[in-house]
C-alpha positions as CSV (number, residue, x, y, z in Angstrom):
1,M,22.4,-11.2,3.2
2,E,24.0,-9.1,6.0
3,S,25.3,-11.0,9.1
4,A,26.4,-8.1,11.3
5,E,24.5,-7.9,14.6
6,V,22.3,-4.9,15.5
7,R,24.0,-2.9,18.3
8,S,21.0,-1.8,20.3
9,S,18.8,-2.8,23.2
10,R,16.0,-2.8,20.8
11,R,15.9,-5.2,17.9
12,I,13.0,-4.7,15.4
13,A,12.4,-6.7,12.3
14,H,10.2,-5.7,9.3
15,L,8.9,-8.6,7.3
16,D,7.6,-7.9,3.8
17,M,6.2,-10.6,1.6
18,D,7.7,-10.4,-1.9
19,A,5.1,-9.3,-4.5
20,F,2.5,-11.0,-2.3
21,F,-0.7,-11.1,-4.4
22,A,1.3,-11.9,-7.6
23,S,3.3,-14.5,-5.8
24,V,0.1,-16.2,-4.5
25,E,-1.2,-16.3,-8.1
26,L,2.1,-17.8,-9.4
27,L,1.6,-20.7,-7.0
28,R,-1.7,-21.4,-8.8
29,Y,-0.3,-20.7,-12.3
30,P,3.3,-21.7,-12.1
31,E,3.7,-21.4,-16.0
32,L,3.6,-17.6,-15.5
33,R,6.8,-17.6,-13.4
34,G,9.4,-15.2,-15.0
35,L,6.7,-13.3,-17.0
36,P,5.2,-9.8,-16.4
37,V,1.9,-10.3,-14.6
38,V,-0.5,-7.6,-13.5
39,I,-3.2,-8.2,-10.8
40,G,-6.2,-6.0,-10.9
41,G,-10.0,-5.8,-11.4
42,R,-12.4,-8.7,-11.5
43,R,-12.1,-9.6,-15.1
44,G,-9.5,-11.6,-17.0
45,Q,-10.2,-15.1,-15.6
46,P,-8.0,-17.6,-17.4
47,R,-9.8,-20.0,-19.8
48,T,-8.9,-23.5,-21.2
49,G,-7.9,-23.5,-24.8
50,A,-8.7,-26.1,-27.5
51,D,-5.4,-27.9,-26.6
52,G,-6.2,-28.0,-23.0
53,Q,-3.7,-25.4,-22.0
54,R,-4.7,-22.3,-20.0
55,V,-5.1,-19.1,-22.0
56,F,-4.5,-15.9,-20.1
57,A,-5.9,-12.4,-20.8
58,R,-3.4,-9.7,-21.8
59,M,-3.1,-6.1,-20.7
60,R,-3.5,-4.9,-24.3
61,D,-7.1,-6.2,-24.3
62,Y,-8.1,-4.4,-21.1
63,A,-10.7,-1.5,-21.1
64,G,-12.0,0.0,-18.0
65,R,-11.3,2.3,-15.1
66,G,-9.7,-0.2,-12.7
67,V,-6.4,0.2,-10.9
68,V,-3.4,-2.1,-10.5
69,T,-3.5,-4.0,-7.2
70,T,0.0,-5.4,-7.6
71,S,2.4,-6.7,-10.2
72,T,5.3,-9.1,-10.5
73,Y,8.8,-7.8,-10.5
74,E,9.0,-8.5,-14.3
75,A,6.0,-6.2,-14.8
76,R,7.5,-3.5,-12.5
77,A,10.5,-3.4,-14.8
78,F,8.1,-1.9,-17.3
79,G,7.1,0.8,-14.8
80,V,3.8,-1.0,-13.7
81,F,3.2,-0.5,-9.9
82,S,0.3,-0.8,-7.6
83,A,-2.5,2.0,-7.6
84,M,-1.6,2.8,-11.2
85,P,-4.7,3.1,-13.5
86,M,-5.0,-0.1,-15.5
87,M,-5.2,1.7,-18.9
88,K,-1.8,3.3,-18.2
89,A,-0.4,-0.1,-17.2
90,A,-1.7,-1.6,-20.4
91,A,0.1,1.2,-22.4
92,L,3.4,0.4,-20.6
93,A,3.2,-3.4,-20.8
94,P,0.6,-4.4,-23.3
95,D,1.9,-8.1,-23.4
96,A,1.7,-8.6,-19.7
97,V,-0.7,-11.2,-18.4
98,L,-3.7,-9.9,-16.6
99,L,-5.2,-11.8,-13.6
100,P,-8.2,-10.8,-11.5
101,V,-7.9,-10.2,-7.8
102,D,-8.8,-12.9,-5.3
103,F,-8.8,-11.3,-1.9
104,A,-10.2,-14.3,-0.1
105,R,-7.2,-16.4,-1.2
106,Y,-4.7,-13.6,-0.3
107,R,-6.2,-13.3,3.1
108,D,-5.9,-17.1,3.6
109,F,-2.1,-16.9,2.8
110,S,-1.7,-13.9,5.0
111,R,-3.1,-15.7,8.0
112,R,-0.8,-18.6,7.2
113,F,2.5,-16.6,7.2
114,K,1.4,-14.7,10.3
115,R,0.6,-17.9,12.2
116,A,4.0,-19.3,11.2
117,V,5.9,-16.2,12.4
118,A,3.9,-16.3,15.7
119,Q,5.4,-19.7,16.5
120,I,8.9,-18.1,16.6
121,A,8.2,-14.6,17.9
122,V,4.9,-13.4,19.6
123,N,5.4,-9.7,19.7
124,I,4.0,-8.9,16.2
125,E,2.4,-5.7,14.8
126,D,0.1,-6.4,11.9
127,R,0.6,-3.8,9.1
128,G,-1.7,-5.2,6.6
129,V,-2.1,-8.3,4.5
130,D,1.6,-8.7,3.5
131,E,3.8,-7.0,6.1
132,I,4.4,-7.1,9.8
133,Y,6.8,-5.7,12.4
134,I,8.4,-8.1,14.9
135,D,10.0,-7.1,18.2
136,L,12.9,-9.4,18.7
137,S,14.5,-7.5,21.6
138,E,13.9,-10.3,24.1
139,H,15.3,-13.0,21.9
140,T,18.9,-14.2,22.5
141,A,19.7,-15.8,19.2
142,P,21.7,-13.8,16.7
143,S,19.5,-11.7,14.2
144,D,20.6,-13.6,11.1
145,M,19.7,-16.9,12.6
146,L,16.3,-15.6,13.7
147,A,15.7,-14.1,10.3
148,R,16.5,-17.4,8.6
149,Q,14.2,-19.3,11.0
150,I,11.3,-16.9,10.2
151,K,11.9,-17.0,6.5
152,Q,11.9,-20.9,6.5
153,A,8.7,-21.0,8.6
154,V,7.0,-18.6,6.3
155,Y,8.1,-20.7,3.2
156,E,7.0,-24.0,4.8
157,A,3.6,-22.5,5.6
158,T,2.9,-20.8,2.2
159,G,5.5,-21.8,-0.4
160,L,6.3,-18.0,-0.6
161,T,9.4,-15.9,0.0
162,C,9.7,-12.7,2.1
163,S,12.3,-10.1,2.8
164,I,13.3,-9.1,6.3
165,G,15.1,-6.1,7.6
166,I,16.3,-5.9,11.2
167,A,17.4,-2.7,12.9
168,S,17.1,-0.8,16.1
169,N,13.7,0.7,15.2
170,K,10.8,0.4,12.9
171,L,11.9,3.3,10.6
172,L,15.2,1.6,9.8
173,A,13.9,-1.9,9.8
174,K,11.4,-1.0,7.0
175,I,14.1,0.6,4.9
176,A,16.3,-2.4,5.5
177,S,13.7,-4.8,4.3
178,E,13.7,-3.2,0.9
179,L,17.4,-3.3,0.4
180,D,17.7,-6.9,-0.7
181,K,14.5,-7.8,-2.3
182,P,13.2,-10.3,-3.1
183,D,14.0,-13.1,-0.6
184,G,16.5,-11.1,1.3
185,I,17.8,-10.5,4.8
186,T,19.4,-7.1,5.7
187,I,20.6,-6.3,9.2
188,L,21.3,-2.7,9.7
189,R,23.5,-1.2,12.5
190,D,23.1,2.3,13.9
191,D,26.6,3.1,13.0
192,E,25.9,2.3,9.3
193,I,23.2,5.1,8.9
194,Q,25.5,7.6,7.3
195,T,27.1,5.1,4.9
196,R,24.1,3.1,3.9
197,I,21.0,5.2,4.6
198,W,22.0,8.8,3.9
199,P,22.9,8.2,0.2
200,M,19.3,7.1,-0.4
201,P,16.6,9.3,-1.8
202,A,14.5,11.2,0.8
203,S,11.4,9.4,-0.5
204,K,12.7,6.1,0.9
205,I,11.6,7.3,4.3
206,N,8.1,6.0,5.1
207,G,6.0,9.2,5.6
208,I,7.7,11.3,2.9
209,G,5.3,11.1,0.1
210,P,5.4,12.3,-3.6
211,K,4.3,15.9,-2.8
212,A,6.7,16.3,0.1
213,T,9.5,14.8,-2.1
214,E,8.7,17.4,-4.8
215,R,8.8,20.3,-2.3
216,L,12.0,19.0,-0.8
217,A,13.6,18.8,-4.2
218,G,12.6,22.4,-4.9
219,L,14.7,23.3,-1.9
220,G,17.7,21.3,-3.2
221,I,17.0,18.4,-0.8
222,H,17.2,15.1,-2.7
223,T,18.9,12.5,-0.4
224,I,18.5,11.6,3.2
225,A,21.9,13.1,3.8
226,D,20.7,16.4,2.3
227,L,17.8,16.3,4.7
228,A,20.0,15.6,7.7
229,G,22.1,18.6,6.8
230,A,19.2,21.0,6.0
231,P,18.8,24.0,8.3
232,P,15.8,23.4,10.7
233,E,14.5,26.9,10.1
234,L,14.3,26.2,6.4
235,L,12.3,23.1,6.9
236,Q,10.0,24.8,9.4
237,Q,9.4,27.6,7.0
238,H,8.2,25.3,4.3
239,F,6.6,22.5,6.2
240,G,5.7,23.8,9.7
241,L,7.3,23.1,13.0
242,R,5.9,19.7,13.7
243,Y,6.7,18.1,10.4
244,A,10.1,19.8,10.2
245,R,11.0,18.3,13.6
246,W,9.9,14.9,12.4
247,L,12.0,15.2,9.2
248,K,15.1,16.0,11.1
249,R,14.6,13.1,13.5
250,V,14.0,10.5,10.8
251,A,16.9,11.7,8.7
252,Q,19.1,10.8,11.7
253,G,17.5,7.3,11.8
254,K,15.6,8.1,15.1
255,D,12.3,6.5,15.8
256,D,10.9,5.5,19.2
257,R,7.5,4.0,18.1
258,P,6.8,0.7,19.8
259,V,5.8,-2.4,18.1
260,V,2.0,-2.4,18.8
261,T,0.6,-5.9,19.1
262,S,-3.1,-5.0,19.4
263,S,-4.5,-2.1,17.5
264,E,-7.6,-1.5,15.3
265,P,-7.8,1.3,12.7
266,K,-10.6,3.8,13.3
267,S,-10.9,4.7,9.6
268,M,-9.5,4.2,6.1
269,S,-9.5,6.9,3.5
270,R,-8.3,7.7,0.0
271,E,-8.1,11.2,-1.4
272,T,-6.5,13.1,-4.2
273,T,-5.7,16.8,-5.0
274,F,-6.3,17.5,-8.7
275,E,-3.7,19.0,-11.0
276,R,-6.3,21.6,-11.8
277,D,-9.5,22.6,-10.2
278,L,-12.4,20.6,-11.7
279,H,-15.9,21.8,-12.6
280,V,-18.8,19.7,-11.4
281,V,-20.4,19.8,-14.9
282,H,-17.7,20.4,-17.4
283,D,-15.4,17.9,-15.9
284,K,-18.0,15.3,-15.0
285,A,-16.2,12.4,-16.8
286,E,-12.9,13.1,-15.0
287,L,-14.5,13.5,-11.7
288,S,-16.4,10.2,-12.3
289,A,-13.2,8.3,-13.1
290,I,-11.4,9.7,-10.0
291,F,-14.3,8.9,-7.8
292,V,-14.5,5.3,-9.0
293,R,-10.7,4.8,-8.6
294,L,-10.9,6.1,-4.9
295,C,-13.7,3.7,-4.2
296,Q,-11.8,0.8,-5.8
297,Q,-8.7,1.6,-3.8
298,L,-10.8,1.7,-0.6
299,E,-12.2,-1.8,-1.5
300,A,-8.6,-3.1,-1.8
301,D,-7.7,-1.5,1.5
302,L,-10.6,-3.1,3.3
303,A,-9.9,-6.4,1.8
304,R,-6.2,-6.3,2.9
305,R,-7.2,-5.7,6.5
306,G,-10.3,-7.9,6.4
307,Y,-12.8,-5.2,7.4
308,A,-16.2,-3.9,6.4
309,G,-17.4,-0.4,7.4
310,R,-20.7,0.9,8.6
311,T,-20.0,4.6,7.9
312,V,-18.9,6.1,4.6
313,G,-17.8,9.7,4.3
314,I,-16.7,12.2,1.7
315,K,-14.3,15.1,1.8
316,L,-14.4,18.0,-0.7
317,R,-12.1,21.0,-0.9
318,F,-13.2,23.8,-3.2
319,D,-11.1,26.3,-5.1
320,D,-11.5,28.9,-2.3
321,F,-9.9,26.2,0.1
322,R,-13.3,25.7,1.9
323,T,-13.5,22.0,3.1
324,V,-16.7,20.2,3.4
325,T,-17.2,16.7,4.9
326,R,-20.4,14.6,5.0
327,D,-21.0,11.0,6.5
328,F,-23.6,8.4,5.8
329,T,-24.2,5.2,8.0
330,V,-25.4,2.2,6.1
331,A,-27.7,-0.6,7.3
332,D,-25.3,-3.3,6.1
333,P,-21.5,-2.9,6.3
334,V,-19.8,-2.1,3.0
335,T,-16.9,-4.0,1.5
336,T,-17.1,-3.3,-2.3
337,A,-16.4,-0.3,-4.5
338,A,-20.1,-0.4,-5.6
339,E,-21.3,-0.2,-2.1
340,I,-18.9,2.5,-1.1
341,R,-19.8,4.5,-4.1
342,W,-23.5,4.3,-3.4
343,A,-23.1,5.5,0.3
344,A,-20.7,8.2,-0.7
345,G,-23.2,9.4,-3.3
346,Q,-25.8,9.9,-0.5
347,C,-23.2,12.2,1.2
348,L,-22.7,14.1,-2.1
349,K,-26.4,14.8,-2.4
350,R,-26.1,17.0,0.8
351,V,-23.4,19.2,-0.7
352,T,-24.0,22.5,-2.6
353,F,-21.5,22.5,-5.6
354,D,-21.2,26.3,-6.3
355,R,-17.4,26.3,-6.9
356,R,-14.8,24.2,-8.7
357,I,-13.2,21.3,-6.7
358,R,-9.6,21.0,-5.9
359,L,-9.7,17.8,-3.7
360,L,-11.9,14.8,-3.4
361,G,-11.7,12.1,-0.8
362,V,-13.7,9.0,0.4
363,K,-13.5,7.4,3.8
364,V,-14.8,4.3,5.5
365,S,-15.1,3.9,9.3
366,K,-16.9,2.1,12.2
367,F,-15.4,-1.3,11.2
368,V,-16.5,-4.8,11.7
369,K,-14.7,-7.9,10.6
370,A,-15.6,-8.9,7.0
371,P,-16.6,-12.3,6.0
372,D,-13.8,-14.4,4.3
373,A,-15.5,-14.3,0.9
374,A,-15.4,-10.9,-0.7
375,G,-18.6,-9.9,-2.5
376,A,-18.5,-9.3,-6.2
377,S,-17.6,-5.8,-7.0
378,Q,-19.0,-3.8,-9.9
379,G,-16.6,-1.0,-9.4
380,E,-15.3,-1.0,-13.0
381,Q,-18.8,-0.3,-14.3
382,L,-19.6,2.4,-11.8
383,Q,-20.5,5.9,-12.9
384,F,-20.5,9.0,-10.7
385,Q,-24.1,9.7,-11.5
386,Y,-24.3,12.7,-9.1
387,F,-21.8,14.6,-11.1
């Protein structure tokens, strides 16, 4: 834990629950502590053996098209991370325990920890089921004391640990919260950016994704220090003016975004650009698997935020870079992968497939609050019948 005070008029904390879904499950199954555990799909419910002990499914026995929702730190040591195809995770960690997701339970624990934090600090930005930003600027207590109070309140409300980073802005606070996981407190001063932040990979900056990381690496830019020292004209040439300016700002640790205490997303989407252009007939199986995975990821996204959507859309980019979008409004709001897939299929029926596809995306919008109990998904049995 770092005890130095943040030297800024702004004091922003980022709280990230430690391996949240997995940690909630370990409260229910304490005998799994210290073991590699993967959470994903709807199958794999534990059963009771002849000796009265619980018997858990193993990843080696998994077969399907699901994706990993989360994993324990022990499973992550084998390279298993969220959004990874379950079959790939099974190859990496065949002996890992497999547990099904229980979004209703996770949302309940999410509400508990947020209520606990709100008893100490009221200016909270909800970033999903397992993370929040907290504006501590008006508090007079030292940062380390506030962080300990918040962590204790979260533990008493949930039995779970969290990691907290405190800095002068949201960008740095989020990076700081990852520096001492799990169950850590990191307080980052502005004068420590060059010594503590610049040596880190550029990908540690939220907003620099895998593709941007790869392009930066192609320019010889690997660390945040490299990015800070890169010529602005070089970044503009390869990324455009707006993104280049943003890259230079964040490399200096600058971020003026406020903590937004009341906001609602307008849409959620998942899309992927293929490694090669896919043919609607010859690559039907691959397209089907990708489509199912996108719908499953959207189901998880909706569950994390507690939303259902009335409109489902698709996005297609063909090999000539022509982009087509279609939307379909449903009578009953969707929450499950099966429902999303059906509505997206209605959109696909209105597209002429005369060229290979390079990008596929699925979107849900026009949100309403979802009921606490998530409907049973049949996403793992879905087939992309249109293709």
